[in-house]
PDB file of N, CA, C and O in Angstrom:
ATOM      1  N   MET A   1      23.159   7.000  54.825  1.00  0.00           N
ATOM      2  CA  MET A   1      22.357   7.934  55.647  1.00  0.00           C
ATOM      3  C   MET A   1      22.428   9.509  55.384  1.00  0.00           C
ATOM      4  O   MET A   1      21.480  10.259  55.152  1.00  0.00           O
ATOM      5  N   ILE A   2      23.978   9.870  55.489  1.00  0.00           N
ATOM      6  CA  ILE A   2      24.191  11.326  55.771  1.00  0.00           C
ATOM      7  C   ILE A   2      23.960  11.522  54.225  1.00  0.00           C
ATOM      8  O   ILE A   2      23.221  12.374  53.733  1.00  0.00           O
ATOM      9  N   ARG A   3      24.871  10.395  53.394  1.00  0.00           N
ATOM     10  CA  ARG A   3      24.408  11.548  51.884  1.00  0.00           C
ATOM     11  C   ARG A   3      22.704  11.207  51.552  1.00  0.00           C
ATOM     12  O   ARG A   3      22.327  11.807  50.547  1.00  0.00           O
ATOM     13  N   GLN A   4      22.019  10.666  51.974  1.00  0.00           N
ATOM     14  CA  GLN A   4      20.899  10.659  51.717  1.00  0.00           C
ATOM     15  C   GLN A   4      19.981  12.123  52.370  1.00  0.00           C
ATOM     16  O   GLN A   4      19.088  12.757  51.808  1.00  0.00           O
ATOM     17  N   THR A   5      20.464  12.294  53.450  1.00  0.00           N
ATOM     18  CA  THR A   5      20.272  13.394  54.202  1.00  0.00           C
ATOM     19  C   THR A   5      20.759  14.427  53.166  1.00  0.00           C
ATOM     20  O   THR A   5      19.799  14.771  52.477  1.00  0.00           O
ATOM     21  N   VAL A   6      21.586  14.878  52.904  1.00  0.00           N
ATOM     22  CA  VAL A   6      22.220  15.927  52.299  1.00  0.00           C
ATOM     23  C   VAL A   6      21.751  15.781  50.846  1.00  0.00           C
ATOM     24  O   VAL A   6      22.012  16.791  50.193  1.00  0.00           O
ATOM     25  N   ARG A   7      21.233  14.971  50.265  1.00  0.00           N
ATOM     26  CA  ARG A   7      20.764  15.124  49.327  1.00  0.00           C
ATOM     27  C   ARG A   7      18.923  15.736  49.378  1.00  0.00           C
ATOM     28  O   ARG A   7      18.364  16.597  48.700  1.00  0.00           O
ATOM     29  N   HIS A   8      18.482  14.976  50.321  1.00  0.00           N
ATOM     30  CA  HIS A   8      17.621  15.366  50.234  1.00  0.00           C
ATOM     31  C   HIS A   8      17.401  17.181  50.968  1.00  0.00           C
ATOM     32  O   HIS A   8      16.506  17.957  50.635  1.00  0.00           O
ATOM     33  N   ILE A   9      18.358  17.420  51.863  1.00  0.00           N
ATOM     34  CA  ILE A   9      18.483  18.878  51.863  1.00  0.00           C
ATOM     35  C   ILE A   9      18.440  19.660  50.844  1.00  0.00           C
ATOM     36  O   ILE A   9      17.604  20.554  50.710  1.00  0.00           O
ATOM     37  N   ALA A  10      19.487  19.346  49.905  1.00  0.00           N
ATOM     38  CA  ALA A  10      19.334  20.270  48.578  1.00  0.00           C
ATOM     39  C   ALA A  10      18.346  20.165  47.787  1.00  0.00           C
ATOM     40  O   ALA A  10      17.910  21.086  47.095  1.00  0.00           O
ATOM     41  N   ASP A  11      17.836  18.821  47.837  1.00  0.00           N
ATOM     42  CA  ASP A  11      16.506  19.139  46.712  1.00  0.00           C
ATOM     43  C   ASP A  11      15.431  19.828  47.414  1.00  0.00           C
ATOM     44  O   ASP A  11      14.668  20.486  46.705  1.00  0.00           O
ATOM     45  N   ILE A  12      15.208  19.803  48.760  1.00  0.00           N
ATOM     46  CA  ILE A  12      14.306  20.786  49.384  1.00  0.00           C
ATOM     47  C   ILE A  12      14.779  22.416  49.186  1.00  0.00           C
ATOM     48  O   ILE A  12      14.002  23.370  49.177  1.00  0.00           O
ATOM     49  N   MET A  13      16.263  22.475  49.031  1.00  0.00           N
ATOM     50  CA  MET A  13      16.503  24.269  48.754  1.00  0.00           C
ATOM     51  C   MET A  13      16.644  23.997  47.536  1.00  0.00           C
ATOM     52  O   MET A  13      17.504  24.848  47.308  1.00  0.00           O
ATOM     53  N   ALA A  14      16.454  23.363  46.308  1.00  0.00           N
ATOM     54  CA  ALA A  14      16.450  23.580  45.268  1.00  0.00           C
ATOM     55  C   ALA A  14      14.753  24.028  44.898  1.00  0.00           C
ATOM     56  O   ALA A  14      14.358  25.017  44.281  1.00  0.00           O
ATOM     57  N   ARG A  15      14.083  23.089  45.421  1.00  0.00           N
ATOM     58  CA  ARG A  15      12.533  23.564  45.298  1.00  0.00           C
ATOM     59  C   ARG A  15      11.925  24.880  45.667  1.00  0.00           C
ATOM     60  O   ARG A  15      11.006  25.385  45.022  1.00  0.00           O
ATOM     61  N   LEU A  16      12.617  25.567  47.018  1.00  0.00           N
ATOM     62  CA  LEU A  16      12.529  26.468  47.633  1.00  0.00           C
ATOM     63  C   LEU A  16      12.925  27.408  46.629  1.00  0.00           C
ATOM     64  O   LEU A  16      12.062  28.269  46.461  1.00  0.00           O
ATOM     65  N   ARG A  17      14.059  27.551  45.817  1.00  0.00           N
ATOM     66  CA  ARG A  17      14.712  28.415  45.295  1.00  0.00           C
ATOM     67  C   ARG A  17      13.670  28.604  43.665  1.00  0.00           C
ATOM     68  O   ARG A  17      13.356  29.631  43.063  1.00  0.00           O
ATOM     69  N   VAL A  18      13.387  27.257  43.384  1.00  0.00           N
ATOM     70  CA  VAL A  18      12.554  27.478  41.872  1.00  0.00           C
ATOM     71  C   VAL A  18      11.121  28.142  42.673  1.00  0.00           C
ATOM     72  O   VAL A  18      10.901  29.312  42.362  1.00  0.00           O
ATOM     73  N   ASN A  19      10.410  27.688  43.388  1.00  0.00           N
ATOM     74  CA  ASN A  19       9.292  28.465  44.160  1.00  0.00           C
ATOM     75  C   ASN A  19       9.252  30.070  44.298  1.00  0.00           C
ATOM     76  O   ASN A  19       8.328  30.777  43.895  1.00  0.00           O
ATOM     77  N   ARG A  20      10.520  30.553  44.996  1.00  0.00           N
ATOM     78  CA  ARG A  20      10.658  31.886  44.692  1.00  0.00           C
ATOM     79  C   ARG A  20      10.696  32.492  43.634  1.00  0.00           C
ATOM     80  O   ARG A  20      10.218  33.625  43.562  1.00  0.00           O
ATOM     81  N   SER A  21      11.237  31.917  42.631  1.00  0.00           N
ATOM     82  CA  SER A  21      11.704  32.537  41.043  1.00  0.00           C
ATOM     83  C   SER A  21      10.770  32.840  40.555  1.00  0.00           C
ATOM     84  O   SER A  21      10.704  34.014  40.190  1.00  0.00           O
ATOM     85  N   THR A  22       9.454  31.827  40.282  1.00  0.00           N
ATOM     86  CA  THR A  22       8.592  31.836  39.520  1.00  0.00           C
ATOM     87  C   THR A  22       7.534  32.690  40.301  1.00  0.00           C
ATOM     88  O   THR A  22       7.021  32.438  41.391  1.00  0.00           O
ATOM     89  N   PRO A  23       7.276  34.078  39.231  1.00  0.00           N
ATOM     90  CA  PRO A  23       5.861  34.733  40.029  1.00  0.00           C
ATOM     91  C   PRO A  23       4.705  34.117  39.527  1.00  0.00           C
ATOM     92  O   PRO A  23       4.390  33.965  38.346  1.00  0.00           O
ATOM     93  N   ARG A  24       3.950  33.688  40.804  1.00  0.00           N
ATOM     94  CA  ARG A  24       2.353  33.477  40.246  1.00  0.00           C
ATOM     95  C   ARG A  24       1.547  34.847  40.608  1.00  0.00           C
ATOM     96  O   ARG A  24       1.925  35.786  41.309  1.00  0.00           O
ATOM     97  N   LYS A  25       0.479  34.691  40.001  1.00  0.00           N
ATOM     98  CA  LYS A  25      -0.567  35.254  39.667  1.00  0.00           C
ATOM     99  C   LYS A  25      -1.764  34.852  39.972  1.00  0.00           C
ATOM    100  O   LYS A  25      -2.477  34.157  39.248  1.00  0.00           O
ATOM    101  N   ARG A  26      -2.086  35.341  41.243  1.00  0.00           N
ATOM    102  CA  ARG A  26      -3.479  34.639  41.976  1.00  0.00           C
ATOM    103  C   ARG A  26      -4.777  35.197  41.140  1.00  0.00           C
ATOM    104  O   ARG A  26      -5.063  36.347  40.807  1.00  0.00           O
ATOM    105  N   LYS A  27      -5.420  34.016  40.938  1.00  0.00           N
ATOM    106  CA  LYS A  27      -6.451  34.759  40.560  1.00  0.00           C
ATOM    107  C   LYS A  27      -7.987  34.783  41.721  1.00  0.00           C
ATOM    108  O   LYS A  27      -8.066  33.945  42.620  1.00  0.00           O
ATOM    109  N   HIS A  28      -8.722  35.490  41.580  1.00  0.00           N
ATOM    110  CA  HIS A  28      -9.606  35.789  42.282  1.00  0.00           C
ATOM    111  C   HIS A  28     -10.878  35.480  41.787  1.00  0.00           C
ATOM    112  O   HIS A  28     -11.093  35.525  40.576  1.00  0.00           O
ATOM    113  N   PHE A  29     -11.979  35.088  42.814  1.00  0.00           N
ATOM    114  CA  PHE A  29     -13.250  34.821  42.042  1.00  0.00           C
ATOM    115  C   PHE A  29     -13.733  35.957  41.420  1.00  0.00           C
ATOM    116  O   PHE A  29     -13.673  37.137  41.764  1.00  0.00           O
ATOM    117  N   GLY A  30     -14.425  35.201  40.054  1.00  0.00           N
ATOM    118  CA  GLY A  30     -15.195  36.350  39.064  1.00  0.00           C
ATOM    119  C   GLY A  30     -13.988  37.137  38.167  1.00  0.00           C
ATOM    120  O   GLY A  30     -14.380  37.930  37.311  1.00  0.00           O
ATOM    121  N   GLU A  31     -12.777  36.970  38.312  1.00  0.00           N
ATOM    122  CA  GLU A  31     -11.773  37.223  37.169  1.00  0.00           C
ATOM    123  C   GLU A  31     -11.556  36.298  36.226  1.00  0.00           C
ATOM    124  O   GLU A  31     -11.511  35.087  36.440  1.00  0.00           O
ATOM    125  N   ASP A  32     -11.357  37.070  34.704  1.00  0.00           N
ATOM    126  CA  ASP A  32     -10.862  36.345  34.127  1.00  0.00           C
ATOM    127  C   ASP A  32      -9.344  36.521  33.667  1.00  0.00           C
ATOM    128  O   ASP A  32      -8.460  37.006  34.374  1.00  0.00           O
ATOM    129  N   GLU A  33      -9.202  36.081  32.458  1.00  0.00           N
ATOM    130  CA  GLU A  33      -7.437  36.057  32.369  1.00  0.00           C
ATOM    131  C   GLU A  33      -6.935  37.546  32.259  1.00  0.00           C
ATOM    132  O   GLU A  33      -5.829  37.810  32.730  1.00  0.00           O
ATOM    133  N   GLU A  34      -7.675  38.516  31.675  1.00  0.00           N
ATOM    134  CA  GLU A  34      -7.537  39.508  31.702  1.00  0.00           C
ATOM    135  C   GLU A  34      -7.446  40.480  33.110  1.00  0.00           C
ATOM    136  O   GLU A  34      -6.913  41.586  33.028  1.00  0.00           O
ATOM    137  N   GLY A  35      -7.817  40.154  33.968  1.00  0.00           N
ATOM    138  CA  GLY A  35      -8.320  40.654  35.214  1.00  0.00           C
ATOM    139  C   GLY A  35      -9.472  41.367  35.404  1.00  0.00           C
ATOM    140  O   GLY A  35      -9.415  42.150  36.352  1.00  0.00           O
ATOM    141  N   PHE A  36     -11.054  41.322  34.465  1.00  0.00           N
ATOM    142  CA  PHE A  36     -11.656  42.161  34.527  1.00  0.00           C
ATOM    143  C   PHE A  36     -12.757  40.993  35.362  1.00  0.00           C
ATOM    144  O   PHE A  36     -13.137  39.853  35.092  1.00  0.00           O
ATOM    145  N   ILE A  37     -13.024  41.993  36.539  1.00  0.00           N
ATOM    146  CA  ILE A  37     -14.375  41.142  37.192  1.00  0.00           C
ATOM    147  C   ILE A  37     -15.606  41.432  36.309  1.00  0.00           C
ATOM    148  O   ILE A  37     -15.918  42.525  35.836  1.00  0.00           O
ATOM    149  N   TYR A  38     -16.337  40.088  36.153  1.00  0.00           N
ATOM    150  CA  TYR A  38     -17.811  40.429  35.542  1.00  0.00           C
ATOM    151  C   TYR A  38     -18.328  40.532  36.479  1.00  0.00           C
ATOM    152  O   TYR A  38     -17.874  39.956  37.467  1.00  0.00           O
ATOM    153  N   TYR A  39     -19.413  41.254  36.559  1.00  0.00           N
ATOM    154  CA  TYR A  39     -20.486  41.328  37.294  1.00  0.00           C
ATOM    155  C   TYR A  39     -21.919  41.048  36.615  1.00  0.00           C
ATOM    156  O   TYR A  39     -22.023  40.867  35.402  1.00  0.00           O
ATOM    157  N   ASN A  40     -23.011  41.028  37.495  1.00  0.00           N
ATOM    158  CA  ASN A  40     -24.293  40.635  37.507  1.00  0.00           C
ATOM    159  C   ASN A  40     -24.495  41.343  35.956  1.00  0.00           C
ATOM    160  O   ASN A  40     -24.660  40.662  34.943  1.00  0.00           O
ATOM    161  N   SER A  41     -24.465  42.388  35.963  1.00  0.00           N
ATOM    162  CA  SER A  41     -25.188  43.033  35.021  1.00  0.00           C
ATOM    163  C   SER A  41     -24.660  42.829  33.526  1.00  0.00           C
ATOM    164  O   SER A  41     -25.250  42.961  32.454  1.00  0.00           O
ATOM    165  N   HIS A  42     -23.397  42.475  33.812  1.00  0.00           N
ATOM    166  CA  HIS A  42     -22.761  41.919  32.274  1.00  0.00           C
ATOM    167  C   HIS A  42     -23.604  40.565  31.788  1.00  0.00           C
ATOM    168  O   HIS A  42     -23.411  40.315  30.598  1.00  0.00           O
ATOM    169  N   LEU A  43     -24.203  39.947  32.247  1.00  0.00           N
ATOM    170  CA  LEU A  43     -24.754  38.574  31.954  1.00  0.00           C
ATOM    171  C   LEU A  43     -26.001  39.012  31.431  1.00  0.00           C
ATOM    172  O   LEU A  43     -26.735  39.879  31.907  1.00  0.00           O
ATOM    173  N   GLU A  44     -26.214  38.154  30.142  1.00  0.00           N
ATOM    174  CA  GLU A  44     -27.430  38.332  29.730  1.00  0.00           C
ATOM    175  C   GLU A  44     -27.897  37.108  29.478  1.00  0.00           C
ATOM    176  O   GLU A  44     -27.423  36.410  28.582  1.00  0.00           O
ATOM    177  N   LEU A  45     -29.146  36.627  30.464  1.00  0.00           N
ATOM    178  CA  LEU A  45     -29.835  35.452  30.224  1.00  0.00           C
ATOM    179  C   LEU A  45     -30.728  34.861  29.540  1.00  0.00           C
ATOM    180  O   LEU A  45     -31.777  35.259  30.046  1.00  0.00           O
ATOM    181  N   LYS A  46     -30.992  34.139  28.680  1.00  0.00           N
ATOM    182  CA  LYS A  46     -31.820  33.934  27.469  1.00  0.00           C
ATOM    183  C   LYS A  46     -32.670  32.386  27.970  1.00  0.00           C
ATOM    184  O   LYS A  46     -32.218  31.246  28.080  1.00  0.00           O
ATOM    185  N   PHE A  47     -33.730  32.802  28.144  1.00  0.00           N
ATOM    186  CA  PHE A  47     -34.827  31.660  28.710  1.00  0.00           C
ATOM    187  C   PHE A  47     -35.451  31.084  27.452  1.00  0.00           C
ATOM    188  O   PHE A  47     -35.578  31.869  26.511  1.00  0.00           O
ATOM    189  N   LYS A  48     -35.861  29.826  27.291  1.00  0.00           N
ATOM    190  CA  LYS A  48     -37.072  29.681  26.953  1.00  0.00           C
ATOM    191  C   LYS A  48     -38.534  29.864  27.357  1.00  0.00           C
ATOM    192  O   LYS A  48     -38.770  29.854  28.565  1.00  0.00           O
ATOM    193  N   GLU A  49     -39.283  29.986  26.723  1.00  0.00           N
ATOM    194  CA  GLU A  49     -40.605  30.314  27.030  1.00  0.00           C
ATOM    195  C   GLU A  49     -41.756  29.166  27.297  1.00  0.00           C
ATOM    196  O   GLU A  49     -42.441  28.697  26.388  1.00  0.00           O
ATOM    197  N   GLY A  50     -41.827  28.916  28.201  1.00  0.00           N
ATOM    198  CA  GLY A  50     -42.952  27.390  27.967  1.00  0.00           C
ATOM    199  C   GLY A  50     -44.058  27.466  28.107  1.00  0.00           C
ATOM    200  O   GLY A  50     -44.424  28.411  28.805  1.00  0.00           O
ATOM    201  N   SER A  51     -44.980  26.679  27.621  1.00  0.00           N
ATOM    202  CA  SER A  51     -46.043  26.836  27.184  1.00  0.00           C
ATOM    203  C   SER A  51     -47.009  26.833  29.146  1.00  0.00           C
ATOM    204  O   SER A  51     -46.380  26.262  30.037  1.00  0.00           O
ATOM    205  N   GLU A  52     -48.152  27.361  29.453  1.00  0.00           N
ATOM    206  CA  GLU A  52     -48.796  26.972  30.331  1.00  0.00           C
ATOM    207  C   GLU A  52     -49.024  25.611  30.619  1.00  0.00           C
ATOM    208  O   GLU A  52     -49.451  25.398  31.754  1.00  0.00           O
ATOM    209  N   ALA A  53     -48.837  24.554  29.827  1.00  0.00           N
ATOM    210  CA  ALA A  53     -49.232  23.160  30.553  1.00  0.00           C
ATOM    211  C   ALA A  53     -47.726  22.678  30.833  1.00  0.00           C
ATOM    212  O   ALA A  53     -47.710  21.889  31.778  1.00  0.00           O
ATOM    213  N   ASP A  54     -46.955  22.826  30.502  1.00  0.00           N
ATOM    214  CA  ASP A  54     -45.626  22.949  31.023  1.00  0.00           C
ATOM    215  C   ASP A  54     -45.450  23.285  32.477  1.00  0.00           C
ATOM    216  O   ASP A  54     -45.120  22.446  33.315  1.00  0.00           O
ATOM    217  N   LYS A  55     -45.743  24.867  32.801  1.00  0.00           N
ATOM    218  CA  LYS A  55     -45.851  25.640  33.602  1.00  0.00           C
ATOM    219  C   LYS A  55     -46.889  24.497  34.597  1.00  0.00           C
ATOM    220  O   LYS A  55     -46.327  24.002  35.574  1.00  0.00           O
ATOM    221  N   LYS A  56     -47.704  24.281  34.452  1.00  0.00           N
ATOM    222  CA  LYS A  56     -48.528  23.433  35.268  1.00  0.00           C
ATOM    223  C   LYS A  56     -48.097  22.249  35.807  1.00  0.00           C
ATOM    224  O   LYS A  56     -48.377  21.990  36.978  1.00  0.00           O
ATOM    225  N   ARG A  57     -47.567  21.618  35.249  1.00  0.00           N
ATOM    226  CA  ARG A  57     -47.112  20.129  35.261  1.00  0.00           C
ATOM    227  C   ARG A  57     -45.825  20.269  35.944  1.00  0.00           C
ATOM    228  O   ARG A  57     -45.587  19.304  36.670  1.00  0.00           O
ATOM    229  N   ILE A  58     -44.876  21.223  35.933  1.00  0.00           N
ATOM    230  CA  ILE A  58     -43.876  21.485  36.930  1.00  0.00           C
ATOM    231  C   ILE A  58     -43.963  22.027  38.153  1.00  0.00           C
ATOM    232  O   ILE A  58     -43.104  22.034  39.035  1.00  0.00           O
ATOM    233  N   MET A  59     -45.347  22.608  38.164  1.00  0.00           N
ATOM    234  CA  MET A  59     -45.583  23.226  39.494  1.00  0.00           C
ATOM    235  C   MET A  59     -46.066  21.874  40.124  1.00  0.00           C
ATOM    236  O   MET A  59     -45.500  21.582  41.177  1.00  0.00           O
ATOM    237  N   GLN A  60     -46.961  21.049  39.688  1.00  0.00           N
ATOM    238  CA  GLN A  60     -47.740  19.855  40.137  1.00  0.00           C
ATOM    239  C   GLN A  60     -46.621  19.098  40.590  1.00  0.00           C
ATOM    240  O   GLN A  60     -46.777  18.695  41.743  1.00  0.00           O
ATOM    241  N   GLU A  61     -45.241  18.682  39.908  1.00  0.00           N
ATOM    242  CA  GLU A  61     -44.088  18.196  40.225  1.00  0.00           C
ATOM    243  C   GLU A  61     -43.416  18.360  41.433  1.00  0.00           C
ATOM    244  O   GLU A  61     -42.899  17.543  42.195  1.00  0.00           O
ATOM    245  N   ILE A  62     -43.566  20.083  41.475  1.00  0.00           N
ATOM    246  CA  ILE A  62     -42.704  20.794  42.800  1.00  0.00           C
ATOM    247  C   ILE A  62     -43.378  20.516  43.856  1.00  0.00           C
ATOM    248  O   ILE A  62     -42.788  19.941  44.770  1.00  0.00           O
ATOM    249  N   LYS A  63     -44.970  20.901  44.015  1.00  0.00           N
ATOM    250  CA  LYS A  63     -45.732  20.400  44.595  1.00  0.00           C
ATOM    251  C   LYS A  63     -45.901  19.188  45.877  1.00  0.00           C
ATOM    252  O   LYS A  63     -45.955  19.151  47.106  1.00  0.00           O
ATOM    253  N   ALA A  64     -45.941  18.313  44.776  1.00  0.00           N
ATOM    254  CA  ALA A  64     -46.063  16.523  44.760  1.00  0.00           C
ATOM    255  C   ALA A  64     -44.232  16.379  45.714  1.00  0.00           C
ATOM    256  O   ALA A  64     -43.994  15.703  46.715  1.00  0.00           O
ATOM    257  N   ASP A  65     -43.586  16.969  45.197  1.00  0.00           N
ATOM    258  CA  ASP A  65     -41.947  16.794  45.826  1.00  0.00           C
ATOM    259  C   ASP A  65     -42.248  17.297  47.039  1.00  0.00           C
ATOM    260  O   ASP A  65     -42.359  16.496  47.967  1.00  0.00           O
ATOM    261  N   LEU A  66     -42.445  18.760  47.289  1.00  0.00           N
ATOM    262  CA  LEU A  66     -42.458  19.278  48.837  1.00  0.00           C
ATOM    263  C   LEU A  66     -43.475  18.503  49.648  1.00  0.00           C
ATOM    264  O   LEU A  66     -43.331  18.656  50.861  1.00  0.00           O
ATOM    265  N   LYS A  67     -44.678  17.540  49.201  1.00  0.00           N
ATOM    266  CA  LYS A  67     -45.636  16.978  49.771  1.00  0.00           C
ATOM    267  C   LYS A  67     -45.107  15.572  50.499  1.00  0.00           C
ATOM    268  O   LYS A  67     -45.610  15.124  51.529  1.00  0.00           O
ATOM    269  N   ARG A  68     -44.289  15.119  49.962  1.00  0.00           N
ATOM    270  CA  ARG A  68     -43.476  14.140  49.820  1.00  0.00           C
ATOM    271  C   ARG A  68     -42.716  14.201  51.125  1.00  0.00           C
ATOM    272  O   ARG A  68     -42.898  13.607  52.187  1.00  0.00           O
ATOM    273  N   SER A  69     -41.672  15.224  50.688  1.00  0.00           N
ATOM    274  CA  SER A  69     -40.409  15.042  51.769  1.00  0.00           C
ATOM    275  C   SER A  69     -41.339  16.025  53.073  1.00  0.00           C
ATOM    276  O   SER A  69     -40.618  16.326  54.024  1.00  0.00           O
ATOM    277  N   LYS A  70     -42.887  16.541  53.178  1.00  0.00           N
ATOM    278  CA  LYS A  70     -43.031  17.074  54.507  1.00  0.00           C
ATOM    279  C   LYS A  70     -43.592  15.432  54.961  1.00  0.00           C
ATOM    280  O   LYS A  70     -43.387  15.056  56.115  1.00  0.00           O
ATOM    281  N   ARG A  71     -44.022  14.877  54.359  1.00  0.00           N
ATOM    282  CA  ARG A  71     -44.418  13.770  54.591  1.00  0.00           C
ATOM    283  C   ARG A  71     -43.251  12.729  55.374  1.00  0.00           C
ATOM    284  O   ARG A  71     -43.381  12.082  56.413  1.00  0.00           O
ATOM    285  N   ILE A  72     -42.314  12.819  54.634  1.00  0.00           N
ATOM    286  CA  ILE A  72     -41.273  12.007  55.452  1.00  0.00           C
ATOM    287  C   ILE A  72     -40.368  12.920  56.587  1.00  0.00           C
ATOM    288  O   ILE A  72     -39.529  12.639  57.442  1.00  0.00           O
ATOM    289  N   GLU A  73     -40.886  13.913  56.203  1.00  0.00           N
ATOM    290  CA  GLU A  73     -40.156  14.830  57.699  1.00  0.00           C
ATOM    291  C   GLU A  73     -40.727  14.307  59.128  1.00  0.00           C
ATOM    292  O   GLU A  73     -40.109  13.903  60.113  1.00  0.00           O
ATOM    293  N   ILE A  74     -42.267  14.469  58.874  1.00  0.00           N
ATOM    294  CA  ILE A  74     -43.295  14.439  59.942  1.00  0.00           C
ATOM    295  C   ILE A  74     -42.961  12.511  60.263  1.00  0.00           C
ATOM    296  O   ILE A  74     -43.021  11.942  61.353  1.00  0.00           O
ATOM    297  N   THR A  75     -42.731  12.094  59.341  1.00  0.00           N
ATOM    298  CA  THR A  75     -42.546  10.357  59.630  1.00  0.00           C
ATOM    299  C   THR A  75     -41.404  10.429  60.429  1.00  0.00           C
ATOM    300  O   THR A  75     -41.588  10.536  61.642  1.00  0.00           O
ATOM    301  N   MET A  76     -40.344  10.395  60.032  1.00  0.00           N
ATOM    302  CA  MET A  76     -39.173  11.025  60.788  1.00  0.00           C
ATOM    303  C   MET A  76     -39.125  11.380  62.436  1.00  0.00           C
ATOM    304  O   MET A  76     -38.454  10.747  63.251  1.00  0.00           O
ATOM    305  N   LEU A  77     -39.821  12.311  62.685  1.00  0.00           N
ATOM    306  CA  LEU A  77     -39.778  13.093  63.979  1.00  0.00           C
ATOM    307  C   LEU A  77     -40.876  12.225  64.423  1.00  0.00           C
ATOM    308  O   LEU A  77     -41.007  12.292  65.646  1.00  0.00           O
ATOM    309  N   ILE A  78     -41.646  11.493  63.897  1.00  0.00           N
ATOM    310  CA  ILE A  78     -42.702  10.742  64.930  1.00  0.00           C
ATOM    311  C   ILE A  78     -42.007   9.605  65.360  1.00  0.00           C
ATOM    312  O   ILE A  78     -42.250   9.126  66.468  1.00  0.00           O
ATOM    313  N   LEU A  79     -41.264   9.172  64.696  1.00  0.00           N
ATOM    314  CA  LEU A  79     -40.387   7.957  65.089  1.00  0.00           C
ATOM    315  C   LEU A  79     -39.378   8.339  65.673  1.00  0.00           C
ATOM    316  O   LEU A  79     -39.207   7.681  66.700  1.00  0.00           O
ATOM    317  N   SER A  80     -38.550   9.164  65.493  1.00  0.00           N
ATOM    318  CA  SER A  80     -37.943   9.679  66.730  1.00  0.00           C
ATOM    319  C   SER A  80     -38.058  10.003  67.827  1.00  0.00           C
ATOM    320  O   SER A  80     -37.304   9.680  68.745  1.00  0.00           O
ATOM    321  N   ILE A  81     -39.101  10.746  67.905  1.00  0.00           N
ATOM    322  CA  ILE A  81     -40.341  10.838  69.579  1.00  0.00           C
ATOM    323  C   ILE A  81     -40.180   9.353  69.879  1.00  0.00           C
ATOM    324  O   ILE A  81     -39.323   8.979  70.679  1.00  0.00           O
ATOM    325  N   LEU A  82     -40.916   8.576  69.309  1.00  0.00           N
ATOM    326  CA  LEU A  82     -41.379   7.391  69.759  1.00  0.00           C
ATOM    327  C   LEU A  82     -39.993   6.414  70.218  1.00  0.00           C
ATOM    328  O   LEU A  82     -40.012   5.893  71.333  1.00  0.00           O
ATOM    329  N   LEU A  83     -38.962   6.229  69.424  1.00  0.00           N
ATOM    330  CA  LEU A  83     -37.636   5.708  69.813  1.00  0.00           C
ATOM    331  C   LEU A  83     -37.364   6.498  71.450  1.00  0.00           C
ATOM    332  O   LEU A  83     -37.096   5.764  72.401  1.00  0.00           O
ATOM    333  N   LEU A  84     -37.454   7.908  71.633  1.00  0.00           N
ATOM    334  CA  LEU A  84     -37.062   8.353  72.483  1.00  0.00           C
ATOM    335  C   LEU A  84     -37.806   8.241  73.996  1.00  0.00           C
ATOM    336  O   LEU A  84     -37.190   8.211  75.062  1.00  0.00           O
ATOM    337  N   VAL A  85     -39.120   8.191  73.859  1.00  0.00           N
ATOM    338  CA  VAL A  85     -39.716   7.630  74.808  1.00  0.00           C
ATOM    339  C   VAL A  85     -39.516   6.227  75.208  1.00  0.00           C
ATOM    340  O   VAL A  85     -39.422   5.925  76.398  1.00  0.00           O
ATOM    341  N   LEU A  86     -39.439   5.251  74.146  1.00  0.00           N
ATOM    342  CA  LEU A  86     -38.912   4.018  74.423  1.00  0.00           C
ATOM    343  C   LEU A  86     -37.736   3.632  75.529  1.00  0.00           C
ATOM    344  O   LEU A  86     -37.707   2.989  76.578  1.00  0.00           O
ATOM    345  N   ALA A  87     -36.759   4.391  74.707  1.00  0.00           N
ATOM    346  CA  ALA A  87     -35.457   4.407  75.464  1.00  0.00           C
ATOM    347  C   ALA A  87     -35.935   4.908  76.432  1.00  0.00           C
ATOM    348  O   ALA A  87     -36.233   3.939  77.131  1.00  0.00           O
ATOM    349  N   PHE A  88     -36.309   6.099  77.132  1.00  0.00           N
ATOM    350  CA  PHE A  88     -36.319   6.692  78.300  1.00  0.00           C
ATOM    351  C   PHE A  88     -37.283   5.680  79.578  1.00  0.00           C
ATOM    352  O   PHE A  88     -37.028   5.508  80.770  1.00  0.00           O
ATOM    353  N   GLY A  89     -38.404   5.169  78.756  1.00  0.00           N
ATOM    354  CA  GLY A  89     -38.633   4.520  79.620  1.00  0.00           C
ATOM    355  C   GLY A  89     -38.170   2.948  79.887  1.00  0.00           C
ATOM    356  O   GLY A  89     -38.545   2.153  80.749  1.00  0.00           O
ATOM    357  N   TRP A  90     -37.564   2.863  79.209  1.00  0.00           N
ATOM    358  CA  TRP A  90     -36.396   1.521  79.442  1.00  0.00           C
ATOM    359  C   TRP A  90     -35.461   1.650  80.210  1.00  0.00           C
ATOM    360  O   TRP A  90     -35.125   0.774  81.007  1.00  0.00           O
ATOM    361  N   PHE A  91     -34.858   2.848  80.075  1.00  0.00           N
ATOM    362  CA  PHE A  91     -33.970   3.119  81.209  1.00  0.00           C
ATOM    363  C   PHE A  91     -34.047   3.317  82.514  1.00  0.00           C
ATOM    364  O   PHE A  91     -33.197   3.107  83.379  1.00  0.00           O
ATOM    365  N   THR A  92     -35.326   3.814  82.615  1.00  0.00           N
ATOM    366  CA  THR A  92     -36.310   4.060  83.711  1.00  0.00           C
ATOM    367  C   THR A  92     -36.556   2.624  84.532  1.00  0.00           C
ATOM    368  O   THR A  92     -36.308   2.450  85.725  1.00  0.00           O
ATOM    369  N   ARG A  93     -37.080   1.684  83.647  1.00  0.00           N
ATOM    370  CA  ARG A  93     -37.434   0.415  84.267  1.00  0.00           C
ATOM    371  C   ARG A  93     -35.893  -0.262  84.797  1.00  0.00           C
ATOM    372  O   ARG A  93     -35.722  -0.961  85.796  1.00  0.00           O
ATOM    373  N   ASN A  94     -35.009   0.120  83.942  1.00  0.00           N
ATOM    374  CA  ASN A  94     -34.050  -1.078  84.307  1.00  0.00           C
ATOM    375  C   ASN A  94     -32.898  -0.248  85.053  1.00  0.00           C
ATOM    376  O   ASN A  94     -32.111  -0.985  85.647  1.00  0.00           O
ATOM    377  N   LEU A  95     -32.636   1.059  85.150  1.00  0.00           N
ATOM    378  CA  LEU A  95     -31.964   1.302  85.757  1.00  0.00           C
ATOM    379  C   LEU A  95     -32.058   2.156  87.274  1.00  0.00           C
ATOM    380  O   LEU A  95     -31.148   2.571  87.991  1.00  0.00           O
ATOM    381  N   VAL A  96     -33.461   2.227  87.425  1.00  0.00           N
ATOM    382  CA  VAL A  96     -33.846   3.065  88.630  1.00  0.00           C
ATOM    383  C   VAL A  96     -34.299   2.143  89.753  1.00  0.00           C
ATOM    384  O   VAL A  96     -34.659   2.615  90.832  1.00  0.00           O
TER     385      VAL A  96
END
């Protein structure tokens, strides 16, 4: 029992010594290996131009997704209000 504790303490001390001796370079967000920070002005983005038919199709898909998500949100709101009213009615009928 005592030998295990002594070994454990010696192992911890060795790890602390190794961790202290190795210098660590901390990387910050946006830095590369040389330490140069990239800003948005250095990046040049190149996109392929789409045709008008592609643009219209994508816009229709976006509008359909928005309409679908609004419909789901409204349905969930109505359902939650209905459940709240039913729960309130049940509590007033049974507990009052």
